[in-house]
C-alpha positions as CSV (number, residue, x, y, z in Angstrom):
1,M,9.9,-5.7,2.1
2,S,8.5,-9.2,2.1
3,A,4.7,-9.4,2.1
4,Q,2.2,-12.2,2.1
5,I,0.5,-11.9,-1.2
6,D,-3.3,-12.4,-1.2
7,P,-3.8,-15.6,-3.3
8,S,-7.0,-14.3,-4.7
9,L,-5.2,-11.5,-6.6
10,D,-5.3,-11.7,-10.3
11,A,-2.0,-12.1,-12.3
12,P,-1.4,-8.3,-12.9
13,A,-1.7,-7.6,-9.2
14,R,0.6,-10.4,-8.2
15,V,3.2,-9.2,-10.7
16,A,2.9,-5.7,-9.4
17,V,3.5,-6.9,-5.9
18,R,6.6,-8.8,-6.9
19,L,8.0,-5.8,-8.8
20,L,7.3,-3.6,-5.8
21,E,9.0,-6.0,-3.5
22,A,12.1,-6.0,-5.7
23,D,12.2,-2.2,-5.7
24,H,11.7,-2.0,-9.5
25,I,8.7,0.2,-9.3
26,S,7.1,2.6,-6.8
27,L,4.0,1.8,-4.7
28,G,1.9,4.2,-6.8
29,R,3.0,2.6,-10.0
30,A,2.4,-0.9,-8.6
31,A,-1.1,0.1,-7.6
32,E,-1.8,1.5,-11.1
33,L,-0.6,-1.8,-12.7
34,A,-2.8,-3.8,-10.3
35,G,-5.8,-1.6,-11.1
36,T,-6.2,-0.3,-7.5
37,D,-5.1,2.6,-5.3
38,V,-2.3,2.7,-2.8
39,R,-4.6,1.6,0.0
40,G,-5.8,-1.3,-2.0
41,M,-2.3,-2.3,-2.9
42,L,-1.2,-2.3,0.8
43,D,-4.3,-4.2,1.7
44,A,-3.5,-6.8,-1.0
45,M,0.0,-7.2,0.4
46,G,-1.4,-8.0,3.8
47,Y,-0.7,-4.7,5.6
48,D,-3.3,-3.5,8.2
49,L,-3.8,0.2,7.8
50,V,-4.8,2.2,10.9
51,P,-6.3,5.6,10.4
52,V,-4.5,8.4,12.0
53,V,-6.1,11.7,12.9
54,I,-3.8,14.7,13.3
55,D,-5.3,17.5,15.4
56,T,-3.9,20.7,13.9
57,E,-6.3,22.9,15.9
58,S,-5.1,21.9,19.4
59,E,-2.7,24.1,21.3
60,D,-0.9,21.0,22.4
61,S,0.0,20.1,18.8
62,A,1.7,23.5,18.3
63,A,4.6,22.6,20.6
């Protein structure tokens, strides 16, 4: 994983991203160290998150 780190991040967040990229810590732990949540961590790493809606009520989704 090689992300473009947001230059406006503070030092703990930059360190968390680097540790995550090196597979030394999990995404959840990196977010905790950076003082954010997983969504915030992915956003800081430059990933565009797209919401996905799963329709569990539709008959088509049962197949």
